[in-house]
C-alpha angles and dihedrals in degrees: 000000000000117000108244090213090064094060097079089052091048093052090045089054092050090049092049091050090051093051092047092049091049092049092049092050091050092049092050091051092048091050092049091050091049092049092049093047094049095043091051092048092050093047094047092049097038094117097030103073115113134144100077096316124145125250120260092251092058091048089057089052092055091046093052094047092053097045097042092050096038092234114181110171110061136172127199119194106200117024099185107174093329114263093130089039091059092051093047095045092047090053091048090052084067096048099037093244139128137224129217107211124193126206132169097196114077096199093054091045093053091054090049091051091052092051093049093047092048090056097046094244099120093110089066099050134073107191117204126183122207146068110325091205089072101026094056090056091051098048113107101205141150099200131181096191131035129179115192117196106146130094109348095212088064097049093103092050093047088052093048091050093047099041097085091045095051116097121233107266090028125122133231109202126186131191133227094024091149091065092087093207119154095266093047092049091052091047095049092047091050096046095043090055097044107116094212096056139066111206134195133167123233112213099189087129134019089260098066128209122225112217115199117187117203108227 
């Protein structure tokens, strides 16, 4: 014979399961809508990005790195108008993370903020305006993913400032490493010879992204 006292608990359990199922369904719907909105935005603007933004192919590389490694604490050095920021924030919406993104130009940053807000990705982005030379030094970290796309002659210094704040297993990525300018050559020589990192170059676009994994 069933214990009458157990009935309230039974009905409470059924109610809880119903609420949980409803919340999960809503979350899944929200995620699907976000994915569709972001993908449509990226597809429609694929050939429109100018003003120091990355190519579509490189954005996909960043997205895949973050999602496949479940990175959650990201730093972007050089927001521009936010193409790379969209890719990074979208990836972090999958892992539950957030990116701090640094930009020195207020006009470019404002456009990036509008893009991120329009897509519903604001919860995953911390915009900061100022000189990255100083801001990178002051950031506390730790980070598990870094994307450097600012002044190339400062790449080595950005890396040196970030190195102690990057988690083991994290990645420091840098854009335009196929340019072979003086600053890029110095950076690639430095990073390729660093004993604590394993570095490769992704050539999905003509720009090139160096990917340095901290051992």
